[in-house]
C-alpha positions in Angstrom: -20.6 42.8 4.4 -16.7 42.7 3.4 -15.8 39.1 3.1 -13.4 38.7 0.1 -13.8 36.4 -2.9 -10.7 34.9 -1.6 -12.1 34.5 2.1 -14.9 32.5 0.6 -12.7 30.4 -1.7 -10.3 29.7 1.7 -13.9 28.8 3.8 -14.6 26.5 0.7 -11.1 24.7 1.3 -11.3 24.5 5.3 -14.6 23.1 4.6 -12.7 19.4 3.1 -10.3 19.7 6.1 -11.5 21.4 9.1 -8.7 22.6 11.7 -8.1 20.5 15.1 -9.3 22.3 18.2 -7.1 24.4 20.0 -6.0 23.9 23.9 -9.2 25.7 25.2 -11.1 23.6 22.9 -12.0 26.0 20.2 -11.4 25.9 15.8 -10.7 28.7 13.9 -8.7 29.6 11.1 -6.5 33.0 9.7 -6.6 34.3 6.3 -4.8 36.9 5.2 -4.8 38.5 9.0 -8.3 37.6 9.8 -9.3 35.4 12.3 -12.8 33.2 11.5 -14.0 31.3 14.8 -15.5 28.3 13.9 -19.0 27.9 14.9 -20.2 24.5 14.3 -19.1 21.6 12.2 -21.4 18.5 10.9 -19.9 15.5 9.6 -23.7 13.3 8.5 -22.2 9.9 7.9 -25.8 8.8 5.9 -25.7 11.4 3.4 -22.1 12.1 3.3 -22.6 15.6 3.9 -20.3 17.9 5.8 -20.3 21.7 6.3 -18.9 24.3 8.4 -20.4 27.6 9.7 -17.9 30.3 10.4 -18.4 33.5 12.2 -15.7 36.6 11.4 -14.3 37.7 14.8 -14.2 41.1 14.0 -17.7 42.1 12.2 -19.3 38.9 13.2 -20.5 38.2 9.8 -21.5 34.2 9.1 -20.5 31.9 6.6 -22.0 28.6 5.9 -19.4 26.4 3.8 -20.4 23.4 2.4 -18.4 20.5 1.4 -17.5 19.6 -2.2 -16.7 16.5 -3.5 -13.2 15.0 -2.8 -11.6 12.2 -4.5 -10.3 11.1 -1.0 -12.4 9.6 1.9 -15.5 10.3 1.2 -15.3 10.0 -2.5 -18.7 7.5 -3.1 -20.7 9.2 -1.3 -20.4 12.2 -2.5 -19.9 11.2 -6.4 -22.5 8.5 -6.6 -25.1 9.6 -4.5 -24.8 13.3 -4.7 -23.1 14.5 -7.9 -24.4 11.4 -9.9 -28.0 11.8 -8.6 -27.4 15.4 -10.0 -26.7 14.4 -13.6 -28.7 11.4 -13.9 -32.1 12.0 -11.8 -31.6 16.1 -10.8 -32.0 15.5 -7.4 -29.1 15.9 -4.6 -29.2 13.3 -1.3 -27.6 16.4 1.0 -29.8 19.2 0.3 -31.7 18.3 3.6 -29.0 18.0 5.9 -27.2 21.4 4.1 -30.7 23.4 4.9 -30.4 22.2 8.6 -27.4 23.5 9.2 -28.0 26.8 6.9 -30.9 27.2 9.5 -28.9 26.7 12.1 -26.7 29.5 11.0 -29.7 32.1 10.3 -31.0 31.6 14.2 -27.7 32.7 15.5 -27.5 35.5 13.1 -31.0 36.7 14.0 -30.2 36.8 17.8 -27.0 38.6 17.1 -28.6 40.6 13.8 -25.2 40.1 12.0 -25.7 38.8 8.4 -25.3 35.1 7.0 -23.3 34.0 3.3 -22.8 30.8 2.0 -19.9 29.6 0.0 -18.2 25.9 -1.7 -16.9 24.7 -4.2 -18.0 22.2 -6.8 -20.9 19.9 -4.8 -20.7 22.2 -2.3 -21.2 25.4 -4.6 -24.7 23.6 -5.7 -25.4 23.1 -2.0 -24.7 27.0 -1.2 -26.7 27.9 -4.5 -29.5 25.6 -3.0 -29.7 27.1 0.4 -29.4 31.1 -1.1 -32.3 30.5 -3.2 -34.7 29.0 -0.7 -33.5 31.5 2.3 -32.9 34.4 0.5 -29.0 34.7 1.3 -26.4 36.3 -0.9 -22.8 34.1 -1.4 -20.2 33.0 -3.5 -19.2 29.4 -5.3 -16.3 28.4 -6.8 -16.3 25.6 -10.1 -20.4 24.7 -9.0 -22.4 22.2 -10.4 -25.5 24.9 -11.4 -28.7 24.0 -9.1 -31.1 25.9 -11.8 -31.4 22.7 -13.4 -32.5 20.2 -10.7 -35.8 20.2 -9.9 -36.5 22.2 -7.0 -37.8 25.3 -8.8 -34.6 27.4 -8.6 -34.6 29.5 -11.0 -31.8 30.7 -13.0 -29.6 33.8 -12.8 -30.1 36.4 -10.8 -27.4 39.1 -8.3 -27.6 37.0 -4.8 -24.5 34.6 -5.6 -21.9 34.8 -7.8 -20.6 31.7 -9.2 -16.9 31.5 -10.2 -15.7 28.9 -12.9 -12.6 28.2 -14.8 -13.4 28.0 -18.7 -12.5 24.5 -18.6 -13.9 22.9 -16.0 -16.8 20.1 -16.8 -18.6 20.3 -13.9 -19.7 23.8 -13.8 -20.6 24.2 -17.5 -22.9 21.0 -17.1 -25.9 22.7 -15.3 -27.4 26.1 -15.4 -26.8 28.2 -12.4 -27.9 30.5 -9.6 -26.5 34.0 -9.7 -24.1 35.4 -12.1 -21.6 33.5 -13.5 -18.1 35.0 -13.8 -15.3 32.9 -16.1 -12.2 32.8 -15.9 -9.3 31.6 -18.4 -5.8 30.3 -17.0 -3.5 30.0 -19.7 -3.8 26.2 -19.1 -7.1 26.0 -19.9 -6.8 28.1 -23.5 -4.3 25.7 -24.1 -6.4 22.7 -23.3 -9.2 23.9 -25.1 -7.3 25.0 -28.2 -5.8 21.6 -28.5 -8.5 19.7 -28.2 -10.2 21.5 -31.2 -12.1 24.0 -29.9 -12.0 27.3 -32.2 -12.3 30.6 -31.1 -15.0 31.7 -33.7 -18.4 31.3 -34.4 -18.7 28.8 -36.7 -21.4 26.4 -35.3 -20.1 23.5 -36.3 -16.5 24.5 -35.7 -16.9 21.7 -32.4 -13.7 20.0 -30.2 -12.7 17.1 -29.1 -15.4 17.3 -25.9 -13.9 13.9 -24.1 -10.1 15.2 -24.8 -10.7 19.0 -23.4 -12.2 17.1 -20.2 -9.5 14.7 -19.5 -6.9 17.0 -20.0 -8.8 20.1 -18.2 -9.5 18.1 -15.8 -6.6 20.2 -13.8 -9.3 23.0 -13.6 -11.9 22.2 -11.4 -9.6 22.5 -8.4 -10.3 24.5 -5.9 -6.3 25.6 -6.0 -7.3 28.0 -9.1 -9.1 30.0 -6.8 -6.7 30.1 -3.9 -3.1 31.9 -3.8 -1.4 28.0 -2.4 -1.2 25.0 -4.5 -0.3 22.4 -1.7 2.1 23.8 0.1 3.8 26.1 -2.6 2.8 29.8 -3.0 0.8 30.6 -6.4 -1.1 33.4 -7.8 -5.1 33.1 -7.4 -6.9 33.7 -10.7 -9.1 36.3 -8.2 -5.9 38.3 -8.7 -4.5 37.8 -12.1 -6.1 39.7 -14.5 -5.1 37.7 -17.4 -7.3 35.1 -16.9 -10.3 38.2 -17.2 -8.8 39.0 -20.4 -8.4 35.7 -22.0 -11.9 35.0 -20.8 -12.7 37.8 -23.0 -10.5 37.3 -25.6 -11.5 33.1 -26.6 -15.4 33.7 -25.6 -16.3 32.2 -28.7 -13.8 28.9 -27.8 -14.7 28.8 -24.3 -19.0 29.1 -24.9 -18.3 26.2 -27.5 -16.9 24.2 -24.8 -19.4 24.4 -21.9 -22.2 24.7 -24.2 -21.2 20.9 -25.4 -20.6 20.1 -21.5 -24.2 21.0 -21.1 -25.6 19.5 -23.8 -24.3 15.9 -23.1 -25.4 16.1 -19.5 -28.8 14.9 -20.0 -27.6 11.6 -21.5 -24.2 11.4 -20.0 -24.1 8.4 -16.8 -21.2 10.2 -15.5 -21.9 9.2 -11.7 -20.1 6.0 -11.9 -17.9 6.8 -14.2 -16.2 9.3 -12.0 -14.9 6.9 -9.4 -12.6 6.5 -12.2 -11.5 10.0 -11.7 -11.4 12.3 -15.1 -10.1 10.3 -17.6 -13.2 7.9 -16.3 -15.7 10.9 -17.1 -13.9 11.8 -20.2 -14.5 8.0 -21.3 -18.1 7.5 -20.7 -18.9 10.7 -22.4 -16.7 9.9 -25.5 -18.6 6.2 -25.3 -21.9 8.1 -26.3 -20.2 10.2 -29.1 -20.7 9.3 -32.4 -17.0 8.2 -33.0 -13.8 8.3 -31.7 -11.3 10.7 -32.6 -8.3 9.5 -34.7 -5.1 9.4 -33.5 -2.2 11.1 -34.8 -0.8 9.7 -38.2 2.7 10.9 -37.7 4.6 9.7 -34.9 6.0 6.1 -34.2 6.4 4.8 -30.5 9.1 6.7 -30.0 7.8 9.9 -31.1 9.6 9.8 -34.7 8.1 10.9 -37.7 7.2 7.9 -40.1 8.7 7.5 -43.5 7.5 6.5 -46.7 3.8 6.8 -47.9 2.7 7.8 -44.2 4.9 11.0 -44.3 3.1 13.0 -46.1 0.6 13.4 -43.1 3.0 16.3 -41.9 3.3 19.4 -44.3 6.7 20.1 -43.4 7.4 17.0 -45.7 7.8 18.3 -49.2 4.8 15.4 -50.7 2.0 17.0 -48.0 -0.2 19.7 -50.2 0.0 22.1 -47.9 3.6 22.1 -48.1 4.0 25.5 -49.5 1.5 27.2 -47.7 2.6 25.8 -44.6 6.3 27.1 -45.8 5.0 30.7 -46.1 3.2 30.7 -42.6 6.6 29.6 -41.1 8.7 32.2 -42.9 5.9 34.8 -41.8 5.9 34.0 -38.2 9.7 33.6 -37.9 9.5 37.2 -39.5 7.0 38.8 -36.5 9.0 36.4 -33.7 11.7 38.5 -35.2 10.2 42.1 -34.9 9.6 41.6 -31.3 13.3 40.6 -30.4 11.3 36.9 -29.4 13.5 33.8 -30.1 11.7 31.5 -32.6 12.5 27.9 -31.3 9.4 25.6 -30.2 7.0 28.0 -29.7 7.6 29.3 -32.6 7.1 26.2 -34.3 3.8 25.1 -32.4 2.4 28.9 -33.4 3.5 28.3 -37.0 1.9 25.0 -36.7 -1.7 26.3 -35.3 -1.7 28.9 -38.0 -1.1 26.6 -40.8 -3.9 24.0 -39.4 -6.4 27.2 -38.6 -6.1 28.2 -42.1 -6.8 25.3 -43.9 -10.0 24.6 -41.2 -10.9 27.9 -42.5 -10.5 27.4 -46.4 -7.3 29.2 -47.3 -6.1 27.5 -50.3 -3.0 30.3 -50.4 -1.2 32.6 -47.8 -0.6 36.1 -48.7 0.0 37.8 -45.8 1.4 37.1 -42.0 0.6 40.1 -40.3 0.9 40.6 -36.3 -2.5 42.2 -34.6 -2.1 43.3 -31.0 0.0 42.3 -28.8 0.0 42.4 -24.7 0.9 40.3 -21.9 -1.0 37.2 -23.3 1.2 37.3 -26.5 0.2 38.4 -29.7 -2.0 37.8 -32.3 -1.1 36.5 -35.6 -3.0 36.5 -38.7 -2.5 34.5 -42.0 -4.6 36.3 -44.8 -5.7 35.3 -48.3 -6.8 37.8 -50.2 -5.7 41.8 -50.2 -5.0 43.0 -46.4 -8.1 45.6 -47.4 -10.7 43.3 -49.5 -13.3 43.1 -47.6 -14.0 39.3 -49.3 -10.5 38.6 -47.9 -10.3 35.2 -46.1 -8.0 35.1 -42.8 -7.0 32.5 -39.9 -5.8 33.9 -36.8 -4.2 32.4 -33.3 -3.1 34.0 -30.5 1.0 33.1 -30.0 0.6 32.8 -25.9 -2.0 30.2 -26.6 -0.4 28.6 -29.8 2.8 27.8 -28.0 0.8 25.8 -25.3 -0.2 23.1 -28.6 2.5 20.4 -29.3 2.9 20.7 -33.5 2.2 16.9 -33.6 -1.6 17.8 -31.6 -2.1 20.6 -34.3 -1.0 18.0 -37.3 -3.3 15.6 -36.0 -6.2 17.7 -36.1 -5.9 18.9 -39.1 -5.3 15.0 -40.6 -8.5 14.1 -38.6 -10.8 16.4 -40.0 -9.5 16.2 -43.2 -10.3 12.4 -42.9 -13.2 13.1 -41.9 -14.3 15.2 -44.8 -12.9 12.6 -46.9 -15.1 10.1 -45.7 -18.4 12.3 -45.9 -17.6 12.6 -49.8 -20.3 10.9 -51.9 -19.2 8.2 -54.2 -19.1 9.7 -57.6 -17.2 12.6 -56.0 -14.6 10.0 -54.7 -14.3 8.1 -58.2 -13.8 11.1 -59.9 -10.8 12.3 -57.4 -9.1 8.3 -58.1 -9.8 8.6 -61.8 -7.9 12.5 -61.6 -4.9 10.4 -59.8 -4.0 8.2 -62.3 -4.4 10.7 -64.9 -2.4 13.4 -63.2 
């Protein structure tokens, strides 16, 4: 088969809005100089299913593209009957129509002696997995809802389908997939997960703010990530951007925590109705089921200014903050590293210093003895804060990447720390809190 991943992505896009017939009544689409004739379009009103059968003009290969969830015309049908059904009852109202179209495409292919493959985005990707498993077909999907968790006896894994997913996409995270999963992490994905408090480490209890990650990361679900256009503007597909795969490997632990959290919430999260309000509605529904609401940032007023008086010590840049000296050490170290690499410090440096300071505090560092640079490439520089000797195996260390850290506002980083410290204080036993109060009075 000669069809590229980029062409599958384009066909998944065309399934949302097929072209009009030309002067002779035929329809076709052209991707990268290759023409695909459209053999059939299905628009099933009763189930909301839409699908398109393409045939590559030169090789005669046939592709069935199942349409995904569209937040426009058939919004209610797709979400409540299909996507909502998958989450709540593991049923898919559109499988019958998708299967019927696939069977008709297979009959054409049988007569011509050519192969059939499947593709789709989101809901369409799920239908592609279902039909691939049912008929033994190959295919490629984009941010699909995995079909292996539906009650259709579809196994997880295998090599027949390649499922391309964005790291911060909540739809593809919510269920296991038929076929292999290939993860891409854009700078936006890394900034989203880092800003939501997900740490790039193996600490099982180091979880982030899932609703915030979903709300901010909603753009990760868009099909445009896999295309070389964003609307009418030229763009670079993650399929061709090597940085996205480097990031996926480098931030594998962070990405895994987020995707595990989404999957774990799926069984009890009623996102079928909430998704009608868009990504914010989904985040709100999941957030409603979490044990507590994340704390707001404690150090900015309505105009974005730092508060005065007793509240200001929440900000480690204030002399009264207990971590003020440690933050100063981190900041000086980051400034030095930026200078060594010929980078202006500026806002990016401030954000890197804030993120490194917060990571150090969350990892239990009481002081910082060294701030050193690790490897650096097009995806930024790894910066480490170390307590203890650099060669001491017992030393403590924190780590951030300048590229990812530069995407996270200083206030977001400090808010994460304030939230963690408030939570830790609330969990202290009464006698420890009493001791702390007595110590404060005698100090």
